VMD Tcl script that builds the backbone (N, CA, C; Angstrom):
set m [mol new atoms 267]
animate dup $m
set s [atomselect $m all]
$s set {name element resname resid chain x y z} {
  {N N MET 1 A 21.640 2.906 7.493}
  {CA C MET 1 A 20.646 3.801 8.082}
  {C C MET 1 A 21.223 5.207 8.109}
  {N N SER 2 A 20.401 6.175 7.743}
  {CA C SER 2 A 20.876 7.549 7.697}
  {C C SER 2 A 20.875 8.168 9.098}
  {N N GLU 3 A 21.505 9.297 9.189}
  {CA C GLU 3 A 21.604 10.013 10.461}
  {C C GLU 3 A 20.234 10.564 10.858}
  {N N ALA 4 A 19.963 10.578 12.152}
  {CA C ALA 4 A 18.678 11.076 12.656}
  {C C ALA 4 A 18.553 12.577 12.406}
  {N N GLU 5 A 17.320 13.000 12.147}
  {CA C GLU 5 A 17.040 14.420 11.984}
  {C C GLU 5 A 16.004 14.807 13.035}
  {N N VAL 6 A 15.962 16.068 13.404}
  {CA C VAL 6 A 15.052 16.544 14.444}
  {C C VAL 6 A 13.909 17.320 13.802}
  {N N THR 7 A 12.710 17.082 14.288}
  {CA C THR 7 A 11.546 17.833 13.857}
  {C C THR 7 A 10.732 18.157 15.102}
  {N N ILE 8 A 9.780 19.053 14.990}
  {CA C ILE 8 A 8.980 19.481 16.140}
  {C C ILE 8 A 7.508 19.291 15.814}
  {N N MET 9 A 6.751 18.824 16.796}
  {CA C MET 9 A 5.317 18.657 16.625}
  {C C MET 9 A 4.611 19.979 16.949}
  {N N SER 10 A 3.626 20.335 16.114}
  {CA C SER 10 A 2.858 21.559 16.332}
  {C C SER 10 A 1.780 21.322 17.391}
  {N N GLU 11 A 1.081 22.375 17.759}
  {CA C GLU 11 A -0.010 22.260 18.737}
  {C C GLU 11 A -1.129 21.360 18.228}
  {N N LYS 12 A -1.269 21.240 16.916}
  {CA C LYS 12 A -2.295 20.382 16.319}
  {C C LYS 12 A -1.817 18.950 16.117}
  {N N GLY 13 A -0.607 18.634 16.563}
  {CA C GLY 13 A -0.082 17.280 16.416}
  {C C GLY 13 A 0.581 17.031 15.075}
  {N N GLN 14 A 0.809 18.079 14.307}
  {CA C GLN 14 A 1.420 17.918 12.989}
  {C C GLN 14 A 2.937 17.884 13.104}
  {N N VAL 15 A 3.551 16.997 12.310}
  {CA C VAL 15 A 5.006 16.854 12.300}
  {C C VAL 15 A 5.479 17.040 10.864}
  {N N VAL 16 A 6.510 17.834 10.694}
  {CA C VAL 16 A 7.076 18.050 9.368}
  {C C VAL 16 A 8.149 16.994 9.127}
  {N N ILE 17 A 8.013 16.271 8.026}
  {CA C ILE 17 A 9.043 15.308 7.628}
  {C C ILE 17 A 10.100 16.104 6.869}
  {N N PRO 18 A 11.357 16.015 7.296}
  {CA C PRO 18 A 12.409 16.807 6.665}
  {C C PRO 18 A 12.437 16.628 5.138}
  {N N HIS 19 A 12.768 17.713 4.448}
  {CA C HIS 19 A 12.766 17.757 2.987}
  {C C HIS 19 A 13.593 16.630 2.367}
  {N N THR 20 A 14.771 16.375 2.908}
  {CA C THR 20 A 15.635 15.347 2.323}
  {C C THR 20 A 14.952 13.975 2.351}
  {N N LEU 21 A 14.256 13.672 3.453}
  {CA C LEU 21 A 13.564 12.388 3.545}
  {C C LEU 21 A 12.360 12.343 2.611}
  {N N ARG 22 A 11.624 13.462 2.520}
  {CA C ARG 22 A 10.473 13.502 1.595}
  {C C ARG 22 A 10.933 13.271 0.168}
  {N N LYS 23 A 12.047 13.867 -0.188}
  {CA C LYS 23 A 12.579 13.732 -1.545}
  {C C LYS 23 A 13.038 12.298 -1.806}
  {N N GLU 24 A 13.794 11.718 -0.866}
  {CA C GLU 24 A 14.310 10.355 -1.039}
  {C C GLU 24 A 13.178 9.329 -1.144}
  {N N LEU 25 A 12.121 9.524 -0.348}
  {CA C LEU 25 A 11.016 8.565 -0.318}
  {C C LEU 25 A 9.888 8.922 -1.280}
  {N N LYS 26 A 10.077 10.005 -2.036}
  {CA C LYS 26 A 9.059 10.475 -2.987}
  {C C LYS 26 A 7.712 10.682 -2.286}
  {N N LEU 27 A 7.747 11.374 -1.138}
  {CA C LEU 27 A 6.536 11.709 -0.396}
  {C C LEU 27 A 6.014 13.040 -0.908}
  {N N THR 28 A 4.784 13.048 -1.353}
  {CA C THR 28 A 4.161 14.257 -1.879}
  {C C THR 28 A 2.933 14.579 -1.031}
  {N N PRO 29 A 2.368 15.779 -1.177}
  {CA C PRO 29 A 1.147 16.076 -0.432}
  {C C PRO 29 A 0.087 15.011 -0.700}
  {N N LYS 30 A -0.635 14.629 0.320}
  {CA C LYS 30 A -1.704 13.619 0.285}
  {C C LYS 30 A -1.173 12.181 0.288}
  {N N THR 31 A 0.161 11.983 0.392}
  {CA C THR 31 A 0.700 10.633 0.524}
  {C C THR 31 A 0.183 10.050 1.831}
  {N N LYS 32 A -0.315 8.832 1.782}
  {CA C LYS 32 A -0.819 8.187 2.989}
  {C C LYS 32 A 0.322 7.450 3.681}
  {N N LEU 33 A 0.364 7.583 5.013}
  {CA C LEU 33 A 1.397 6.934 5.814}
  {C C LEU 33 A 0.746 6.062 6.879}
  {N N LEU 34 A 1.326 4.900 7.113}
  {CA C LEU 34 A 0.899 4.050 8.219}
  {C C LEU 34 A 1.728 4.462 9.428}
  {N N VAL 35 A 1.108 4.485 10.610}
  {CA C VAL 35 A 1.813 4.855 11.832}
  {C C VAL 35 A 1.741 3.681 12.801}
  {N N TYR 36 A 2.897 3.212 13.218}
  {CA C TYR 36 A 2.991 2.119 14.184}
  {C C TYR 36 A 3.599 2.660 15.471}
  {N N ARG 37 A 3.182 2.086 16.609}
  {CA C ARG 37 A 3.728 2.498 17.899}
  {C C ARG 37 A 4.216 1.278 18.660}
  {N N LYS 38 A 5.392 1.391 19.239}
  {CA C LYS 38 A 5.933 0.386 20.155}
  {C C LYS 38 A 6.583 1.159 21.291}
  {N N ASP 39 A 5.949 1.114 22.458}
  {CA C ASP 39 A 6.403 1.909 23.611}
  {C C ASP 39 A 6.489 3.378 23.198}
  {N N ASP 40 A 7.669 4.001 23.288}
  {CA C ASP 40 A 7.786 5.410 22.898}
  {C C ASP 40 A 8.360 5.585 21.490}
  {N N LEU 41 A 8.355 4.503 20.709}
  {CA C LEU 41 A 8.872 4.546 19.344}
  {C C LEU 41 A 7.711 4.647 18.357}
  {N N LEU 42 A 7.766 5.610 17.450}
  {CA C LEU 42 A 6.783 5.744 16.372}
  {C C LEU 42 A 7.470 5.433 15.052}
  {N N ILE 43 A 6.798 4.637 14.236}
  {CA C ILE 43 A 7.341 4.289 12.919}
  {C C ILE 43 A 6.335 4.722 11.868}
  {N N LEU 44 A 6.791 5.453 10.867}
  {CA C LEU 44 A 5.963 5.859 9.733}
  {C C LEU 44 A 6.363 5.014 8.537}
  {N N LYS 45 A 5.376 4.511 7.821}
  {CA C LYS 45 A 5.643 3.721 6.618}
  {C C LYS 45 A 4.745 4.224 5.507}
  {N N LYS 46 A 5.333 4.471 4.351}
  {CA C LYS 46 A 4.577 4.921 3.193}
  {C C LYS 46 A 3.611 3.819 2.774}
  {N N LEU 47 A 2.353 4.178 2.616}
  {CA C LEU 47 A 1.342 3.215 2.194}
  {C C LEU 47 A 1.390 3.105 0.681}
  {N N GLU 48 A 1.740 1.929 0.210}
  {CA C GLU 48 A 1.829 1.685 -1.234}
  {C C GLU 48 A 0.483 1.168 -1.723}
  {N N ILE 49 A -0.148 1.879 -2.611}
  {CA C ILE 49 A -1.417 1.464 -3.188}
  {C C ILE 49 A -1.102 0.760 -4.510}
  {N N PRO 50 A -1.513 -0.492 -4.635}
  {CA C PRO 50 A -1.168 -1.220 -5.856}
  {C C PRO 50 A -1.880 -0.670 -7.089}
  {N N ASP 51 A -1.237 -0.834 -8.224}
  {CA C ASP 51 A -1.813 -0.453 -9.508}
  {C C ASP 51 A -2.685 -1.619 -9.970}
  {N N LEU 52 A -4.001 -1.508 -9.754}
  {CA C LEU 52 A -4.907 -2.610 -10.034}
  {C C LEU 52 A -4.937 -2.992 -11.507}
  {N N GLU 53 A -4.851 -2.025 -12.387}
  {CA C GLU 53 A -4.856 -2.332 -13.816}
  {C C GLU 53 A -3.640 -3.184 -14.178}
  {N N LYS 54 A -2.491 -2.823 -13.629}
  {CA C LYS 54 A -1.264 -3.593 -13.885}
  {C C LYS 54 A -1.407 -5.014 -13.335}
  {N N GLU 55 A -1.982 -5.130 -12.127}
  {CA C GLU 55 A -2.153 -6.456 -11.535}
  {C C GLU 55 A -3.105 -7.318 -12.365}
  {N N TRP 56 A -4.210 -6.731 -12.848}
  {CA C TRP 56 A -5.130 -7.483 -13.717}
  {C C TRP 56 A -4.412 -7.945 -14.972}
  {N N ASP 57 A -3.613 -7.056 -15.573}
  {CA C ASP 57 A -2.865 -7.427 -16.778}
  {C C ASP 57 A -1.943 -8.612 -16.504}
  {N N GLU 58 A -1.309 -8.617 -15.320}
  {CA C GLU 58 A -0.421 -9.725 -14.957}
  {C C GLU 58 A -1.202 -11.024 -14.779}
  {N N VAL 59 A -2.393 -10.944 -14.180}
  {CA C VAL 59 A -3.228 -12.134 -14.004}
  {C C VAL 59 A -3.600 -12.716 -15.366}
  {N N PHE 60 A -4.059 -11.868 -16.273}
  {CA C PHE 60 A -4.463 -12.351 -17.597}
  {C C PHE 60 A -3.270 -12.847 -18.409}
  {N N ALA 61 A -2.089 -12.270 -18.196}
  {CA C ALA 61 A -0.886 -12.762 -18.882}
  {C C ALA 61 A -0.548 -14.168 -18.398}
  {N N MET 62 A -0.685 -14.408 -17.078}
  {CA C MET 62 A -0.427 -15.763 -16.552}
  {C C MET 62 A -1.441 -16.761 -17.098}
  {N N ILE 63 A -2.708 -16.337 -17.183}
  {CA C ILE 63 A -3.756 -17.214 -17.726}
  {C C ILE 63 A -3.454 -17.561 -19.177}
  {N N ALA 64 A -3.069 -16.555 -19.961}
  {CA C ALA 64 A -2.765 -16.780 -21.377}
  {C C ALA 64 A -1.549 -17.699 -21.529}
  {N N LYS 65 A -0.543 -17.501 -20.680}
  {CA C LYS 65 A 0.674 -18.318 -20.744}
  {C C LYS 65 A 0.363 -19.787 -20.466}
  {N N LYS 66 A -0.593 -20.041 -19.583}
  {CA C LYS 66 A -0.950 -21.420 -19.233}
  {C C LYS 66 A -2.066 -21.969 -20.117}
  {N N ASN 67 A -2.452 -21.186 -21.116}
  {CA C ASN 67 A -3.507 -21.586 -22.056}
  {C C ASN 67 A -4.803 -21.999 -21.351}
  {N N LEU 68 A -5.195 -21.240 -20.359}
  {CA C LEU 68 A -6.442 -21.506 -19.639}
  {C C LEU 68 A -7.562 -20.677 -20.262}
  {N N ASN 69 A -8.701 -21.262 -20.405}
  {CA C ASN 69 A -9.856 -20.533 -20.907}
  {C C ASN 69 A -10.722 -20.094 -19.735}
  {N N ILE 70 A -10.323 -18.996 -19.126}
  {CA C ILE 70 A -11.051 -18.456 -17.983}
  {C C ILE 70 A -11.460 -17.035 -18.338}
  {N N SER 71 A -12.719 -16.741 -18.172}
  {CA C SER 71 A -13.194 -15.395 -18.494}
  {C C SER 71 A -12.986 -14.463 -17.308}
  {N N GLU 72 A -13.046 -13.178 -17.587}
  {CA C GLU 72 A -12.945 -12.174 -16.526}
  {C C GLU 72 A -14.091 -12.359 -15.529}
  {N N GLU 73 A -15.270 -12.727 -16.046}
  {CA C GLU 73 A -16.433 -12.962 -15.178}
  {C C GLU 73 A -16.185 -14.119 -14.213}
  {N N GLU 74 A -15.576 -15.195 -14.708}
  {CA C GLU 74 A -15.269 -16.343 -13.842}
  {C C GLU 74 A -14.256 -15.972 -12.757}
  {N N ILE 75 A -13.278 -15.162 -13.124}
  {CA C ILE 75 A -12.287 -14.702 -12.142}
  {C C ILE 75 A -12.974 -13.861 -11.079}
  {N N GLN 76 A -13.845 -12.945 -11.493}
  {CA C GLN 76 A -14.545 -12.085 -10.541}
  {C C GLN 76 A -15.425 -12.914 -9.611}
  {N N GLN 77 A -16.086 -13.953 -10.147}
  {CA C GLN 77 A -16.909 -14.830 -9.322}
  {C C GLN 77 A -16.063 -15.529 -8.255}
  {N N GLU 78 A -14.885 -15.971 -8.627}
  {CA C GLU 78 A -13.998 -16.641 -7.665}
  {C C GLU 78 A -13.525 -15.664 -6.590}
  {N N ILE 79 A -13.188 -14.452 -6.993}
  {CA C ILE 79 A -12.777 -13.421 -6.031}
  {C C ILE 79 A -13.911 -13.152 -5.052}
  {N N ASP 80 A -15.128 -13.002 -5.576}
  {CA C ASP 80 A -16.295 -12.747 -4.720}
  {C C ASP 80 A -16.524 -13.897 -3.747}
  {N N ALA 81 A -16.329 -15.137 -4.204}
  {CA C ALA 81 A -16.522 -16.306 -3.337}
  {C C ALA 81 A -15.496 -16.324 -2.201}
  {N N VAL 82 A -14.256 -16.005 -2.516}
  {CA C VAL 82 A -13.205 -15.972 -1.488}
  {C C VAL 82 A -13.494 -14.874 -0.474}
  {N N ARG 83 A -13.900 -13.703 -0.946}
  {CA C ARG 83 A -14.224 -12.596 -0.027}
  {C C ARG 83 A -15.406 -12.952 0.863}
  {N N ALA 84 A -16.427 -13.591 0.304}
  {CA C ALA 84 A -17.592 -13.985 1.086}
  {C C ALA 84 A -17.188 -14.984 2.175}
  {N N GLU 85 A -16.313 -15.903 1.826}
  {CA C GLU 85 A -15.837 -16.898 2.804}
  {C C GLU 85 A -15.076 -16.224 3.950}
  {N N LYS 86 A -14.255 -15.236 3.611}
  {CA C LYS 86 A -13.502 -14.517 4.637}
  {C C LYS 86 A -14.433 -13.747 5.567}
  {N N ARG 87 A -15.522 -13.192 5.031}
  {CA C ARG 87 A -16.473 -12.444 5.870}
  {C C ARG 87 A -17.204 -13.368 6.844}
  {N N ARG 88 A -17.415 -14.611 6.443}
  {CA C ARG 88 A -18.123 -15.568 7.293}
  {C C ARG 88 A -17.279 -15.983 8.505}
  {N N ARG 89 A -15.984 -15.853 8.404}
  {CA C ARG 89 A -15.098 -16.292 9.495}
  {C C ARG 89 A -15.127 -15.368 10.663}
}
mol reanalyze $m
mol bondsrecalc $m
mol representation Tube
mol addrep $m
C-alpha cells in the first residue's frame, strides 16, 4: 500500500485525486468511480466497463470450440429469457 496523500474538498464537494494516483490508475476526465462508505471511511473504485464486442467474440469462440450450432439469435433469446426471469423475482 502506498503512502497516504492529502487532498481538500471544495465548497461544491469536489475532491482532487492526486496526479500520481491518477497516472498510476489511468484515471482520465469522465472516468466513472464507485463510492463506498463505511462509517467515516470513503472508498473510491474505478468502474470498469466491459468491452462487449470482445466478450461476444469470446462467447462465439467457446461455441466454435465446442462445435455447437447456436445462432446469435438463439443466444440473444436465452439472454432475454434470463433477464425476464430476474425481473419477475
